[in-house]
N, C-alpha and C positions, 0 to 999 in steps of 0.2 A: 638633387636626383633625379633620377627621367626612370618615373612611375611605370610606363610601357614597357622602359627594362627589366624594369621586379615585375612585373605581371608574366613577360615571358616568359624570361627565366623562372620564375617561380609555379606556377600552375600553367603548364602550353594545354594539357585537354581539358582546363576552363574559356581559358583563348577556343582550342579547335571546337565546342561544343557551344560558344556565345557563335563564331562561324559557320555554322551549320545548323545552327536557329535563323540567322539571319538568310541566310541563304536560300533557307525552307520558307520564308517570308515573302521573299522577292519573288520566288517559281508563284505561291501561290495567289499574287498581285499578279503577275505575266497570266497566267493563266485567268484568270478572275475577269480581263483584260479579253480576254477568245471568248469569252462565256454571255451568251444572253440572259436575259432574266432569272425565267426558271431555272437554267444550270446556276446561274450565279447563288438564288436565293437556297437552292437545296444543298451545293456546296458550304454555304454558310451555316446552316442547318447542321452538316456533318458536321461542322467544324467544335459549332457550341453542344454538341452531342458527346465531341471526343473532350469536350472542358471538362464539360458537366461531368461527368463519366469520371477523370480522374478526381476533381471535385471529392468526388462520393465516394471514392475508393480512400483517398487522405482522410477526409473524417472517419472513415470507418475502421482505418486505424487507428486515431485520436481516442476514439468512443474506446475504441479492445484498450487498451493505456490504461483510458478516466475507472473503468470497470473493473482493470486487472491491479489496479492503486486502490482502488475501495474496497476491493477483497481482499487485499493482502493487508489494509491499515485495517480493515474490521475482526479479521482474527488476529494479529495483532495486540490488537485494542480486548479481545473474548477471552485469552490466554492470561494478556496482563489481569487483565480484573480476577480472574483465577487465582492467578497466581498471588496477589494481595488477599485477600479474602483467604485463601490457604495458610500463610500465614510464612511463605517461600522469602528466606532472607536477601535473598537478589531480583526483583521479579523480574527486571531487563535479562536478567541470564535463562529465566524459565522460558521468556521471550524466546530467545536467541539458540533451545537447547528442542523445543516444543514447536515453532512455523515450520523447520521442516517436517512436521508429523502430523500436523493441520494440513485441509483440504476445504473442497468445495466437493458437494454432494452432487452426483450425476444430470441433475438437470440445474446446477446451478444457485440449488435455493436457498441449502441449509448449510449451513459452516461444520463440519467435525473433524472431532479429530480421535486420529489412532495413536493409540498403544500396547504395546507384546504386554498382555498378563502372563500371569506367572503359569500358569497352565502352558504358555506357549502359543495361545492364540490369541489373534488381533479383538483388541477393545475396540468397540467403535462409539467415542463420546458425543453428543448433540449437540446442538448449542446451549442448549439450559444444564447439561452433563458437564459442560468443561470442567467444573472447580472440582467433580466426583475424579477428573480424567487426573487433575494436576494434584489434589492429593492424595492421588495413587501413583503418580511420578516421584512424589517429592518424597511416599513411605517407602517405594524402593530407591530412594538416594537421600536421606537426612541430612546429608552435609550440606544438604543447597535448601533448607529448612529453616525460619528464621528457631532461635531457642526459645522451649518456652519455658526457659528455669529462670529464675534471678539470678545476678552475676555474682562476684564475689564479693569478697570484705570493699565496703565504698562505693558499690555499682548504687546506680539508680536503678527505682524499679523500671520496667517496661512499664509499654502504654497497654491502657487499658485496650478491651479489643473492641468493643465499640470506637474508640479514635481512630482504627487499624480501614473501614470502610472509609471512600468520598464521599462528601457530602454534597448535593446535583443541585439544591436549591439553596437561598438566602434563610429558608422557614428553617433546613436541617442544623442550617448553622447556631441557629437561635436558643435551637434547641436543646444544643448540644455543647454552647457555651460554658456551663457549670460543669460542665467536663472538662471542658475544655484549661478556664476557668485553674482547677486540677489541678490538673495534670503539668499547666505553666509554675505553680509551686512547688512540688514536687523536683525540679527542673530546678530548681535555683539553689 
């Protein structure tokens, strides 16, 4: 199989770009041969400045991409934690529904959740009050909230409210051990 034939057939614009680049390099070499040392040094410095400018722009775009990922992840995590604490049936569904309604403040320092209020006004919830916003959303959409009542005949009792939070340390898990063991016994 002829690799050059596939390259020519597959991406002619790629080959053209490579050819232009090679011709540019050849032109620079020819110009460098006719320059004195000061001109050659200035041309090299100018070339280096262009390279560094391109690299700076690339890194700025990459930094902006990472910042966006961080901010989107933070908003999703805050909504998810609030949904779990508010007793949502499926916290991931609440994240999907409320993510478009979340944003960062103008200065980019504070996450905000904006919901329509009963009075028709926009209610803005800051980071510390996301749970209030999710509770209000669940109150308006009770089909998304977890059932607070027990099930029918033969159903297992719902887990204790203290177990619905996410422990963050081993010490918290140890303190919850007896509750977890009781819950496990009930599930048998």
